[in-house]
C-alpha positions as CSV (number, residue, x, y, z in Angstrom):
1,M,-52.3,-12.4,44.4
2,K,-49.5,-11.5,47.2
3,E,-47.5,-8.1,46.3
4,V,-43.8,-8.3,47.6
5,V,-42.1,-5.0,47.6
6,V,-38.4,-5.1,47.9
7,L,-36.6,-1.3,48.8
8,G,-33.3,-1.2,48.0
9,A,-31.1,-3.0,45.2
10,G,-27.9,-3.5,47.5
11,Y,-26.7,-7.0,48.2
12,A,-29.6,-7.8,50.6
13,G,-32.4,-6.8,48.2
14,L,-31.3,-7.8,44.9
15,K,-30.2,-11.3,46.0
16,T,-33.9,-11.7,47.9
17,V,-35.4,-10.8,44.8
18,V,-33.4,-12.9,42.6
19,L,-34.2,-15.9,44.8
20,L,-38.1,-15.0,45.2
21,Q,-38.2,-15.0,41.3
22,K,-36.8,-18.7,41.1
23,K,-39.0,-19.7,44.3
24,L,-42.3,-18.5,43.6
25,K,-43.6,-18.4,39.7
26,T,-47.3,-17.8,40.7
27,N,-49.8,-16.0,42.7
28,V,-47.3,-13.1,43.6
29,H,-46.1,-10.1,42.0
30,I,-42.7,-8.5,43.0
31,T,-41.8,-4.9,42.7
32,L,-37.9,-3.6,43.5
33,V,-37.2,0.0,44.1
34,D,-33.9,1.6,43.7
35,R,-32.6,5.3,43.1
36,N,-29.9,3.3,40.5
37,N,-30.6,1.2,37.6
38,Y,-27.5,-0.7,38.4
39,H,-26.3,-3.0,41.5
40,Y,-22.7,-2.3,43.0
41,E,-20.3,-4.2,44.4
42,A,-19.7,-1.7,48.1
43,T,-17.0,-3.9,49.1
44,D,-15.0,-2.3,46.1
45,L,-15.6,1.2,46.3
46,H,-12.3,1.5,47.5
47,E,-10.8,0.6,44.2
48,A,-13.1,2.7,42.2
49,A,-11.9,6.1,44.7
50,A,-8.3,5.5,43.9
51,G,-8.7,4.5,40.4
52,T,-7.5,1.0,39.9
53,Q,-10.6,-0.2,39.1
54,S,-13.1,1.5,37.0
55,A,-16.9,2.1,38.0
56,S,-18.0,-0.4,35.4
57,R,-15.9,-3.3,36.9
58,I,-17.7,-2.8,40.3
59,T,-21.4,-2.2,38.8
60,Y,-23.9,-4.6,36.0
61,P,-27.4,-3.4,35.5
62,I,-30.4,-4.9,37.7
63,S,-31.8,-5.5,34.0
64,D,-29.3,-8.4,33.7
65,V,-30.5,-10.0,36.6
66,I,-34.2,-9.6,37.2
67,N,-36.9,-11.3,35.2
68,P,-39.2,-9.5,33.0
69,Q,-42.0,-10.5,35.6
70,I,-40.8,-8.3,37.9
71,T,-41.7,-4.6,38.1
72,F,-38.5,-2.2,38.5
73,I,-38.6,1.1,39.8
74,Q,-36.0,3.7,39.4
75,D,-36.7,6.5,42.2
76,E,-36.5,7.3,45.5
77,V,-38.2,5.9,48.6
78,V,-39.3,9.0,50.6
79,K,-41.9,7.2,53.1
80,I,-42.9,4.0,54.4
81,D,-46.2,3.6,56.3
82,P,-46.1,0.4,58.1
83,D,-50.2,0.8,59.1
84,K,-51.6,1.4,55.9
85,K,-48.9,-0.8,54.3
86,T,-47.8,1.7,51.3
87,V,-44.4,3.2,50.1
88,K,-44.7,6.8,48.7
89,L,-41.7,7.2,46.2
90,A,-40.2,10.7,45.3
91,G,-41.0,10.0,41.5
92,H,-44.7,8.8,41.7
93,E,-47.8,10.0,42.8
94,E,-49.2,6.3,42.9
95,L,-48.1,4.4,46.2
96,L,-47.0,0.8,46.7
97,H,-49.0,-1.1,48.1
98,Y,-47.9,-4.6,49.8
99,D,-48.2,-7.6,51.6
100,Y,-45.0,-8.1,52.3
101,C,-42.3,-5.2,52.5
102,V,-38.5,-6.1,52.3
103,L,-36.1,-2.8,53.6
104,G,-32.6,-3.1,52.1
105,L,-32.0,0.6,52.0
106,G,-28.8,0.4,52.5
107,F,-26.1,3.4,54.6
108,V,-24.9,6.4,54.5
109,S,-21.7,8.2,55.9
110,E,-21.7,9.0,59.6
111,T,-20.0,12.2,60.8
112,F,-20.5,11.6,64.6
113,G,-21.2,15.4,64.7
114,I,-17.6,16.3,63.9
115,P,-17.1,20.2,62.8
116,G,-16.6,20.3,59.1
117,A,-16.7,17.0,57.8
118,E,-19.7,16.6,56.4
119,E,-18.7,19.9,54.3
120,N,-15.1,19.4,53.8
121,A,-14.5,15.8,53.7
122,L,-15.3,13.6,50.7
123,P,-17.6,10.5,52.0
124,M,-17.4,7.2,50.0
125,T,-20.8,5.3,50.5
126,N,-21.4,4.9,46.9
127,V,-20.3,5.2,42.8
128,K,-21.0,8.3,42.7
129,E,-19.0,9.2,45.8
130,A,-16.3,7.2,45.2
131,L,-16.0,8.6,41.4
132,A,-15.9,11.8,42.7
133,I,-12.9,11.2,45.0
134,Y,-10.9,9.5,42.1
135,D,-11.6,12.8,39.9
136,H,-10.3,15.0,43.0
137,I,-7.3,13.7,43.5
138,I,-6.7,13.6,39.7
139,A,-7.8,17.5,39.3
140,K,-5.2,18.0,42.7
141,M,-2.4,16.5,40.9
142,K,-3.1,18.5,37.8
143,D,-3.1,21.4,40.2
144,Y,0.9,20.6,41.4
145,R,2.1,21.4,38.2
146,T,1.1,24.9,38.3
147,T,0.9,25.9,41.8
148,H,3.5,23.5,43.0
149,N,1.6,23.5,46.4
150,P,2.9,20.3,48.5
151,D,-0.7,20.1,49.8
152,D,-2.0,18.7,46.6
153,L,-0.1,16.0,46.6
154,Q,-1.2,14.9,50.4
155,I,-4.3,12.6,50.7
156,V,-5.6,12.0,54.4
157,I,-8.1,9.4,54.9
158,C,-9.8,10.1,58.3
159,G,-10.8,6.6,59.8
160,G,-8.3,3.6,60.0
161,G,-10.9,0.7,60.0
162,F,-11.3,-2.0,57.7
163,T,-12.6,0.4,55.3
164,G,-9.8,3.0,55.8
165,I,-7.0,0.4,55.3
166,E,-8.5,-1.2,51.9
167,L,-8.5,2.4,50.6
168,A,-4.7,3.2,51.7
169,G,-3.8,-0.1,50.0
170,A,-5.6,1.2,46.7
171,L,-4.1,4.7,47.1
172,V,-0.8,2.8,47.5
173,D,-1.5,1.0,44.0
174,A,-2.1,4.3,42.3
175,R,0.3,6.1,43.6
176,A,2.7,6.2,40.8
177,S,0.2,6.9,38.1
178,Y,-0.8,9.6,40.6
179,A,2.9,10.9,40.5
180,K,3.1,11.2,36.8
181,I,0.1,12.8,36.4
182,A,1.8,15.7,39.3
183,G,5.3,15.6,37.5
184,V,7.0,13.9,40.8
185,S,8.3,10.7,42.0
186,P,5.8,8.4,43.9
187,D,7.4,8.8,47.3
188,E,6.3,12.5,47.3
189,I,2.5,11.4,47.1
190,K,1.8,11.4,50.6
191,I,-1.2,9.4,52.0
192,T,-1.9,9.5,56.0
193,L,-4.6,7.3,58.1
194,I,-6.1,9.2,61.2
195,E,-7.4,6.7,63.6
196,A,-8.7,7.5,67.4
197,S,-8.3,4.2,68.4
198,T,-5.0,2.4,69.4
199,R,-6.2,-1.3,68.7
200,L,-7.0,-1.2,64.9
201,L,-8.7,-3.9,63.5
202,P,-10.4,-5.5,66.4
203,M,-12.1,-8.2,64.4
204,F,-9.1,-9.7,64.0
205,S,-6.4,-10.8,66.4
206,E,-4.0,-8.8,67.9
207,K,-1.3,-10.6,66.3
208,L,-2.9,-10.7,62.7
209,A,-3.8,-7.2,62.8
210,E,-0.3,-5.9,64.0
211,Y,0.7,-7.9,60.7
212,G,-1.9,-5.5,58.9
213,V,-1.0,-2.2,60.5
214,N,2.9,-3.1,60.1
215,L,1.8,-4.0,56.0
216,V,0.3,-0.8,55.2
217,K,3.0,1.0,57.4
218,S,5.9,-0.6,55.0
219,L,4.0,0.9,52.2
220,N,5.1,4.3,53.0
221,V,1.6,5.6,54.8
222,Q,1.9,7.4,58.0
223,L,-0.3,6.2,60.7
224,L,-1.4,8.5,63.3
225,D,-3.5,6.2,65.6
226,G,-4.6,7.3,69.0
227,S,-5.8,10.5,67.3
228,R,-9.0,11.9,67.6
229,I,-10.0,14.4,65.2
230,S,-11.8,17.3,66.5
231,K,-12.5,19.2,63.1
232,I,-12.2,19.5,59.4
233,E,-11.6,22.7,57.9
234,P,-11.1,23.2,54.1
235,G,-8.0,21.6,53.3
236,K,-6.8,21.0,56.6
237,V,-7.9,18.0,59.7
238,I,-7.4,19.3,63.4
239,Y,-6.7,16.7,65.8
240,K,-5.2,15.9,69.1
241,H,-3.0,12.7,69.7
242,G,-3.8,11.6,73.2
243,D,-3.5,14.6,76.0
244,D,-1.3,16.5,73.7
245,D,-2.5,20.2,72.0
246,E,-4.3,20.3,68.9
247,E,-2.5,19.3,65.7
248,S,-3.2,20.2,62.3
249,L,-2.8,18.3,59.0
250,N,-2.7,20.1,55.3
251,A,-4.1,18.0,52.5
252,G,-5.2,18.7,49.1
253,T,-7.4,15.3,49.5
254,I,-9.6,14.7,52.3
255,I,-11.6,11.5,52.6
256,W,-14.1,10.2,55.6
257,T,-14.4,6.6,56.3
258,T,-14.5,6.8,60.0
259,G,-18.1,4.9,59.9
260,V,-21.8,4.8,58.4
261,S,-24.9,4.5,59.5
262,G,-27.9,3.2,58.6
263,N,-30.2,4.9,56.3
264,P,-32.0,7.7,58.1
265,L,-35.4,7.5,56.3
266,M,-36.1,4.3,59.2
267,E,-36.1,6.5,62.4
268,E,-38.2,9.3,60.0
269,C,-40.3,6.9,59.1
270,G,-41.0,5.9,62.9
271,F,-39.2,2.5,63.3
272,D,-37.5,1.8,66.6
273,A,-34.0,2.3,65.0
274,K,-30.6,3.5,66.4
275,R,-28.5,5.2,63.7
276,G,-30.3,3.8,61.2
277,R,-30.3,0.2,62.3
278,V,-33.5,-1.8,63.9
279,I,-32.8,-4.6,66.1
280,V,-35.0,-7.5,64.1
281,T,-36.8,-10.7,65.4
282,D,-35.2,-14.2,65.0
283,H,-37.3,-14.2,61.2
284,L,-35.3,-10.7,60.4
285,T,-38.8,-8.7,60.6
286,D,-39.5,-5.9,62.7
287,P,-40.7,-6.4,66.0
288,K,-43.9,-4.2,65.7
289,H,-44.7,-5.1,61.8
290,D,-44.7,-8.7,61.1
291,D,-45.0,-8.2,57.5
292,I,-42.0,-6.4,57.2
293,Y,-38.5,-7.6,56.5
294,I,-35.4,-5.5,57.7
295,I,-32.4,-7.1,56.3
296,G,-28.8,-5.4,55.5
297,D,-27.2,-2.0,56.4
298,V,-30.7,-1.3,58.3
299,A,-30.9,-4.3,60.3
300,A,-29.0,-5.1,63.7
301,V,-28.9,-8.9,64.2
302,M,-28.1,-9.8,67.6
303,P,-25.7,-12.7,68.3
304,P,-26.2,-15.5,70.7
305,D,-24.4,-13.7,73.4
306,G,-26.7,-10.9,73.0
307,K,-23.9,-8.2,73.7
308,R,-23.7,-6.1,70.5
309,P,-25.2,-6.9,66.6
310,Y,-23.4,-8.5,64.1
311,P,-21.1,-6.1,61.9
312,T,-23.0,-4.9,58.7
313,T,-20.7,-6.7,55.6
314,A,-21.8,-8.1,52.4
315,Q,-21.6,-11.7,53.8
316,I,-24.3,-11.4,56.5
317,A,-26.4,-9.6,54.0
318,L,-26.4,-12.3,51.8
319,A,-27.3,-14.8,54.6
320,M,-30.1,-12.6,55.4
321,A,-31.6,-12.2,51.7
322,D,-31.2,-16.1,52.1
323,Y,-33.1,-16.3,54.9
324,T,-35.7,-13.7,54.1
325,A,-36.5,-15.0,50.5
326,E,-37.4,-18.9,52.3
327,D,-39.4,-17.1,55.1
328,I,-41.6,-15.6,52.1
329,V,-42.0,-18.3,50.2
330,S,-43.0,-20.1,53.4
331,R,-45.7,-17.5,54.4
332,I,-47.3,-17.0,51.1
333,K,-47.3,-21.2,50.3
334,T,-48.3,-22.1,53.7
335,G,-49.3,-19.5,56.0
336,K,-46.2,-19.4,58.4
337,H,-43.3,-18.4,59.3
338,E,-40.2,-20.9,58.4
339,A,-39.9,-23.1,61.5
340,K,-35.9,-22.4,61.9
341,S,-35.0,-18.5,62.9
342,F,-32.4,-17.0,61.5
343,T,-28.7,-18.1,62.2
344,Y,-25.6,-16.6,61.1
345,K,-21.9,-17.9,61.1
346,S,-19.1,-15.2,59.5
347,L,-17.3,-17.8,57.0
348,G,-14.3,-15.0,58.0
349,T,-13.0,-11.8,56.9
350,V,-10.4,-10.8,54.3
351,A,-8.7,-7.1,54.0
352,S,-7.2,-6.3,50.9
353,V,-4.1,-4.0,51.0
354,G,-4.0,-3.5,47.2
355,N,-4.7,-6.0,44.6
356,T,-1.7,-8.4,46.0
357,R,-1.4,-7.8,49.4
358,A,-4.2,-9.0,51.9
359,F,-4.8,-10.4,55.3
360,G,-7.5,-12.2,57.1
361,E,-9.2,-15.1,58.6
362,A,-11.4,-17.3,56.7
363,M,-12.7,-21.3,57.5
364,G,-11.0,-20.9,60.8
365,H,-7.4,-20.2,59.4
366,E,-5.2,-16.8,59.4
367,L,-4.0,-16.2,56.2
368,R,-1.3,-13.6,55.0
369,G,0.0,-12.5,52.1
370,Y,-0.5,-14.2,49.1
371,P,-3.0,-16.8,50.1
372,A,-5.2,-13.9,51.6
373,S,-5.3,-11.7,48.7
374,A,-6.2,-14.9,46.6
375,M,-9.0,-15.7,48.9
376,K,-10.1,-12.0,49.0
377,K,-11.2,-12.2,45.2
378,I,-12.8,-15.9,45.7
379,I,-14.5,-14.2,48.2
380,A,-15.5,-11.3,45.8
381,D,-16.5,-13.4,43.1
382,R,-18.6,-15.2,45.6
383,S,-21.0,-12.8,46.5
384,L,-20.7,-11.6,42.9
385,L,-22.1,-14.9,41.8
386,E,-24.9,-15.1,44.4
387,T,-26.3,-11.6,43.4
388,G,-25.5,-11.7,39.7
389,G,-25.2,-15.3,38.6
390,L,-22.6,-16.9,36.2
391,K,-23.1,-14.0,33.1
392,E,-21.8,-11.2,35.9
393,L,-19.1,-13.7,37.4
394,F,-17.7,-14.2,33.8
395,A,-18.0,-10.2,32.8
396,K,-16.7,-8.9,36.2
397,G,-15.0,-11.3,38.5
398,R,-11.8,-11.5,39.7
399,F,-9.8,-14.1,38.4
400,D,-6.2,-12.6,38.5
401,L,-5.8,-14.6,41.5
402,Y,-1.8,-15.9,40.1
403,H,-0.1,-12.3,40.5
């Protein structure tokens, strides 16, 4: 019997298991490992951080979508030995052995070596971190009632990329609730985005990106673009705008969204990784180990022009899972890889700026306002359906298309 071990129950890993359990009924045993006993919609973390969605709305138990024949282990992966074909877990003495291993180990926050970022800013890469941000904001709002320190009302987002923009929109939606807790008017809750680049949202056309930036500004969010962060101190962001002298901004809440990298375990285990990502083969396998599939945030997939890898998104992670499952089925049944290589075509990208505002591009068309907001929720529901099935879609889906 073939042993397939899948490490990570994010978009890529969980969908791979869901497909394999449908396609391989016999002669295979599948083991899924994740540090949590739930899957979370990583694209919705900004809403949990702002408090506009509860954690229960963006998570569901892994046991809801895997068959009883699948072995699920809740544990931390500490070592992968590609030569011995084994996996070591933190809480289990016995090693896992595999014929095929799928690595979907996810991402971590990237500080780029900026002093104080790790110690003094709040990352947002998983549910626990998102809830910690929300709890921190609420604590600061409560503190203001006694301290009257204006810094408590200041929220700074370090990083004005896709994630930062979406987080700013969610914070705007929650602004009135924060103000009520603090006992102030909503316009006293200050939200600031600091971004090093002067060309924000490069995944969109200049015209669409400009629309998105202006939309954020119209919501009383201060945008400091062209401002490179040099240091994070407790309650203070030090930055430099162009050639000007360094400036500082005090804030009760500092959130770090400047970027992410793949799981550092990839490099620790000897894979040829850069920032936790491995450039994979046409079959999504490790170039040196054909029995190891690398997908999701730890994979770097090169487009036909070979210039730079595709961005890591839920969309491409799900597409990788489709291919990986098909390829493993082919190898187990025929002993050969799929005849076709992995190819990817993006269906588009839509950024939300709160629950009722969005902009983006889908199926070759640029969308703004209500159509973009509805499309964003349709995309989220499609992702939920692909991993969680109809049960989770009906339980957690976004059906508020009409605002």
